[in-house]
C-alpha positions in Angstrom: -4.8 302.0 126.7 -5.1 298.1 126.8 -5.4 298.4 130.5 -8.8 301.1 129.4 -10.4 298.2 127.2 -9.7 295.6 129.9 -11.4 297.6 132.1 -14.0 298.4 130.5 -14.6 295.2 129.0 -15.0 294.3 133.0 -17.4 296.8 133.8 -19.7 295.7 130.9 -19.7 292.2 132.0 -20.2 293.2 135.5 -23.1 295.5 134.6 -24.6 292.4 132.4 -24.3 290.0 135.1 -26.1 292.5 137.4 -28.9 293.0 135.1 -29.8 289.8 134.6 -29.4 288.4 138.9 -31.7 291.6 139.2 -34.3 289.7 136.4 -33.9 286.7 138.0 -34.7 288.5 141.4 -37.8 290.4 139.8 -39.1 286.9 138.1 -38.5 285.1 141.5 -40.6 287.8 143.8 -43.3 288.1 140.9 -43.5 284.2 140.8 -44.2 284.5 145.1 -46.3 287.0 144.7 -48.4 285.0 142.2 -48.9 282.0 144.5 -49.2 284.5 147.9 -52.4 285.3 145.6 -53.7 282.2 144.2 -53.5 280.0 147.1 -54.5 276.9 145.3 -51.9 276.9 142.6 -48.9 277.5 145.5 -51.3 274.2 147.0 -50.0 272.3 143.7 -46.6 273.0 143.7 -46.1 272.1 147.2 -48.1 268.8 146.2 -45.7 268.0 143.2 -42.4 269.0 145.2 -43.9 266.7 147.9 -44.5 263.5 145.3 -41.1 264.1 144.0 -39.2 264.3 147.3 -41.2 261.3 148.3 -40.1 259.3 145.0 -36.2 260.4 145.4 -36.2 259.5 149.4 -38.4 256.6 149.4 -35.8 254.0 150.4 -35.3 256.1 153.6 -38.6 256.7 154.5 -40.0 253.5 153.6 -39.7 251.3 156.9 -40.0 248.1 154.9 -39.2 246.6 152.0 -41.7 247.6 149.3 -41.9 243.7 148.3 -41.0 242.2 151.4 -44.2 239.5 152.3 -44.5 238.4 155.8 -47.3 235.8 156.3 -47.9 236.6 159.8 -49.0 239.9 159.1 -51.4 239.5 156.4 -53.8 242.2 156.1 -52.9 244.1 159.3 -55.1 247.4 160.0 -53.3 250.5 160.5 -51.3 251.1 163.9 -47.8 251.5 164.9 -45.8 248.9 163.3 -47.0 249.3 159.9 -48.5 252.5 159.6 -50.6 252.2 156.8 -51.4 248.6 157.6 -50.6 245.6 155.0 -52.0 243.8 152.3 -53.4 240.8 151.7 -49.8 239.5 150.7 -48.3 240.8 154.2 -46.4 243.9 152.1 -46.4 247.4 154.2 -49.0 249.4 152.6 -47.1 252.6 153.5 -43.7 251.6 152.1 -44.9 250.4 149.1 -47.3 253.9 148.5 -43.8 255.8 148.9 -42.3 253.7 146.5 -44.9 253.9 143.6 -44.4 257.5 142.6 -40.8 255.9 141.1 -43.2 254.1 138.9 -45.5 255.5 138.1 -44.0 259.5 137.7 -41.0 257.8 135.4 -43.7 256.4 133.3 -46.0 259.7 133.0 -42.9 262.0 132.7 -41.4 259.9 129.8 -44.2 259.0 127.9 -45.5 262.4 128.1 -42.1 263.8 127.3 -42.1 261.6 124.1 -45.8 262.9 122.9 -45.0 266.3 123.3 -42.1 266.3 121.6 -43.2 264.3 118.4 -46.5 266.2 118.4 -44.6 269.2 118.6 -42.4 268.9 115.8 -45.2 267.6 113.5 -47.4 270.1 114.2 -44.9 273.0 114.3 -44.0 272.0 110.5 -48.3 271.3 109.6 -48.8 274.4 110.6 -45.7 275.8 109.1 -46.3 274.9 105.8 -50.1 274.9 105.8 -51.5 277.3 102.8 -48.4 276.8 100.9 -47.8 274.4 97.5 -50.9 272.0 96.9 -48.5 268.7 97.6 -47.7 270.3 101.2 -50.9 271.1 101.6 -52.3 267.8 100.8 -49.3 266.0 103.7 -50.8 268.5 106.2 -54.3 267.2 105.7 -53.4 263.5 105.8 -51.5 264.4 108.8 -54.7 265.9 110.6 -57.0 262.9 109.5 -54.5 260.8 110.8 -55.0 262.7 113.8 -58.6 262.8 114.1 -58.9 258.9 113.2 -56.5 258.5 116.4 -58.3 260.7 118.5 -61.8 259.0 117.7 -61.1 256.1 119.7 -61.6 255.8 123.4 -58.5 256.7 124.8 -58.3 254.4 127.5 -59.3 250.9 125.3 -57.1 252.6 122.6 -53.9 252.4 125.3 -55.3 248.9 126.5 -55.5 247.7 122.8 -51.8 249.3 122.2 -50.5 247.7 125.4 -51.7 244.1 123.7 -49.9 244.9 120.5 -46.7 245.7 122.3 -47.1 242.9 125.3 -46.9 243.8 129.0 -44.0 246.1 130.3 -43.3 249.2 131.5 -41.6 250.3 128.0 -45.3 249.5 126.7 -47.1 251.5 128.5 -44.7 254.6 128.1 -45.4 253.9 124.5 -48.9 254.0 124.5 -49.1 256.9 126.4 -46.8 258.8 124.0 -49.0 257.6 121.4 -52.3 258.4 122.8 -51.2 261.8 123.7 -49.7 262.8 120.6 -52.3 264.5 118.7 -53.4 266.4 121.7 -49.6 268.5 121.4 -49.7 268.0 117.3 -53.0 269.9 117.3 -52.1 272.7 120.0 -48.8 272.8 118.4 -50.2 273.8 115.1 -52.9 276.0 116.1 -50.3 278.2 117.7 -47.9 278.1 114.4 -50.8 279.0 112.2 -50.9 282.3 114.7 -47.5 283.3 115.0 -46.5 282.7 111.6 -48.8 285.5 110.4 -46.9 288.0 112.5 -44.8 290.8 111.3 -41.8 289.9 112.3 -41.9 286.1 111.0 -42.4 287.7 107.9 -39.5 290.2 107.9 -37.5 286.9 108.6 -38.6 285.5 105.7 -38.0 288.3 103.5 -34.6 288.7 104.8 -33.8 285.5 103.3 -33.6 282.8 106.4 -34.4 279.3 105.8 -37.8 278.0 106.9 -35.4 275.7 109.4 -33.9 279.0 110.9 -37.4 281.2 111.1 -38.4 277.8 113.3 -36.2 277.2 115.7 -35.5 281.1 116.1 -38.9 282.7 115.4 -41.8 280.5 115.4 -41.7 277.2 118.3 -40.0 279.4 120.9 -43.2 281.8 120.7 -45.7 279.1 119.9 -44.4 276.8 122.8 -46.4 278.2 125.5 -49.6 276.3 125.8 -47.6 273.0 125.6 -45.9 274.1 128.7 -49.4 274.4 129.9 -50.1 271.3 128.8 -47.6 268.8 129.4 -48.2 269.7 133.4 -52.0 268.5 133.1 -50.9 265.7 130.7 -48.2 264.2 133.2 -50.9 263.8 136.2 -53.7 262.5 133.3 -50.4 260.3 132.7 -50.2 259.1 136.1 -53.8 258.1 135.8 -54.0 256.4 132.6 -51.2 254.2 134.3 -53.0 253.5 137.5 -56.0 252.2 135.0 -54.3 250.2 133.1 -52.4 248.5 136.0 -56.2 248.4 137.9 -57.5 245.9 134.8 -54.5 244.1 134.6 -53.0 245.6 131.3 -50.0 247.8 133.2 -47.4 247.1 136.0 -46.8 243.8 136.8 -47.9 243.0 140.6 -46.2 242.6 142.9 -44.2 246.3 141.4 -45.2 249.2 143.7 -48.0 251.2 141.8 -50.7 253.0 142.8 -53.6 251.5 140.3 -52.1 247.4 140.9 -52.4 248.2 145.0 -55.9 249.3 144.5 -56.6 246.2 142.4 -55.0 244.1 144.8 -57.1 245.3 147.4 -59.8 245.6 146.1 -61.5 242.3 146.5 -61.1 243.2 150.4 -63.3 246.5 150.7 -66.3 244.1 151.0 -64.9 241.7 154.2 -64.1 245.4 155.8 -60.5 245.8 154.9 -60.5 249.3 153.0 -57.0 249.9 153.9 -55.1 248.6 151.1 -56.8 250.1 148.5 -58.0 253.3 150.3 -54.2 254.5 151.0 -53.0 254.3 147.7 -56.4 255.9 145.8 -55.7 258.9 148.4 -52.4 259.4 147.1 -53.0 258.9 143.3 -55.8 261.5 143.9 -53.6 263.8 145.7 -50.9 263.6 142.7 -53.3 264.4 139.8 -54.8 267.1 141.6 -51.4 268.6 142.0 -50.2 268.5 138.7 -53.7 269.9 137.1 -52.9 272.8 139.7 -49.4 273.3 138.4 -50.7 272.9 135.1 -53.6 275.3 135.7 -50.8 278.0 136.7 -48.3 277.4 133.6 -50.9 278.2 131.5 -51.8 281.8 133.4 -48.1 282.4 133.1 -47.6 281.6 129.9 -50.1 283.8 128.6 -48.9 287.1 128.4 -51.9 289.2 128.1 -52.9 287.7 131.6 -49.5 287.9 132.9 -49.4 292.3 132.5 -52.8 292.2 133.9 -51.6 289.4 136.7 -48.6 292.0 137.0 -50.3 295.5 137.4 -52.8 293.8 139.9 -49.6 292.8 142.3 -47.8 295.6 141.9 
C-alpha cells in the first residue's frame, strides 16, 4: 500500500514538473514570436544585453586602463593603436567608453530600484486606505500633495540641488535619482491599487477576515505592479541620462572616473578646434543605451497588459 502511495506521489510530482516546464516553453515561444513580430523591441533587448555584457567584460575588452593617461598621444584621432582615439589627457576613449556602463548602469539601476520600492510601497498603502476613515484620508491627501510639490520642481534642477546638499559623490547621485523618481511610482501604484482594490476577489478576501497586510501582499500589489515594471526600464534609461547630465555640468561623477557625461564634458571644448571624437563617441554610446531601455520598457508595457497580451497571442498563433 505504501509503495502504491509512493508511486502516485512520484507520478504527481513528475506531472507537475512537466506542466511547469511546458508552461515555460510556451511562454518562451510566445516571447520569441513577439520579438519576431515587433523587431524594434528585439533591437531594444539586444542593445540592453550588449551594454550589460560590455559592462561585465570591460576589463577584458579594454586595451588600455580607463584612467591611464599618456601625454605622448594627446588628442590622437581614431586609428589602429587607439580605435576611437584619445582625449585631451591622453586616455584611450574606447577603453573609457566600455568601462563607463559600469558606473552609469550601477547608479541608474540602484537609484531606480530604490525609488520603485519606496514609491510602490507608499503608493500601495495610500491607494488601499484612500476613502476609508477620515484620518487615513487626511494622511493620503498629505502624501499626494507632497508628491505634487516634489514634481512641481524641474527634475534636473532638483537633482542638482540634492547633490549640492548631500555632497558630490556616487551615493549622492543615487539618492537624488531615487528622490526625484519616487513620486512617479507612488502615483502609478496608487492608481492601480485604487482600481484593483475594488475587484471582487479583494472584497471576498476582506469579508473572509484577511488582514490588510495579507490582502496587500497576496491580492493587491501582485496584480497592480505591472505598470511599475514597464516604467522601471524606461526610468533606468532616463536615470542613465540624468547621471550623464549631472556629470556634464560638473555635479555628478568626478573626473577622471570613466562616465559618459563627464567624458562628453571633457571633450566638448575640443570640438571647436576640430577634435570631435572625445565627445561624439561617448554621446553615441549614451544615446544607444537610453534608446535600448526605452524600447524594452515599451515592450514590457505591452506584455504586462492582459488585454493587449491576449490580442497579441491571438494574432501570433
